[in-house]
N, C-alpha and C positions, 0 to 999 in steps of 0.2 A: 859591167853586165847588169842589165835591168830586168827585174822580175815583172811580168805583165800583171796588171791588177786582176783580181778575181772577177768572174762575171757577176752582174747584179742579180740579186735574188728575184725570183718571180713575184709579181705583184700579188698582194693578198687577195684582191678581188678574183684573180684567176684561180687561186687555190680554193677560195670559197665556192666558186662556180663548179669546180671539179668535185668538191665535196657534195654539193647539192645533187649534181647529176649522178654521182655514184650511189648516193642514198636513194634516189628515185628509182634507178634501175634495180638495185637490190630489193627495194620494197615491192616493185612490180613483179619480179620473179618469185619472191617468197609468197606474195598473195596469190599469184596464179597457181603456184604449186599447192598451196593449202586448199584453195577452192576446188581444184581438180581432185585432190585427195578426198575431201569431204563429200564431193558429189559421187565419187566411186564408192565410198563406204555407204552412203545413203542408198545408192542403187542396189548394192548387194544385200544390205540389211533391211531395206524398206523403211518407211517413215515410222519412227518409234511412237508408241501409244502416248507417252507422257511428254512428247515434244511440244513445246509451246512457243510459237513465234510471237513477234511483237504485235502482230495484228490479230491474234486469236482472241476470242471473247474471254472475259475473266468473270468468274462468279464471286460476288462479294458476300 
């Protein structure tokens, strides 16, 4: 009685591609959630007085 050989492991490139796709999807959903949440907070609270964006003028 012969035992069949185990199936070959998946290639590492395939695993790496799955890892990248999973990370991209996760990041997309997290960023979309954070952006929608901050826009909701900003809509209810209004722009804060001491909020400084990267393009606002700076006094030296």
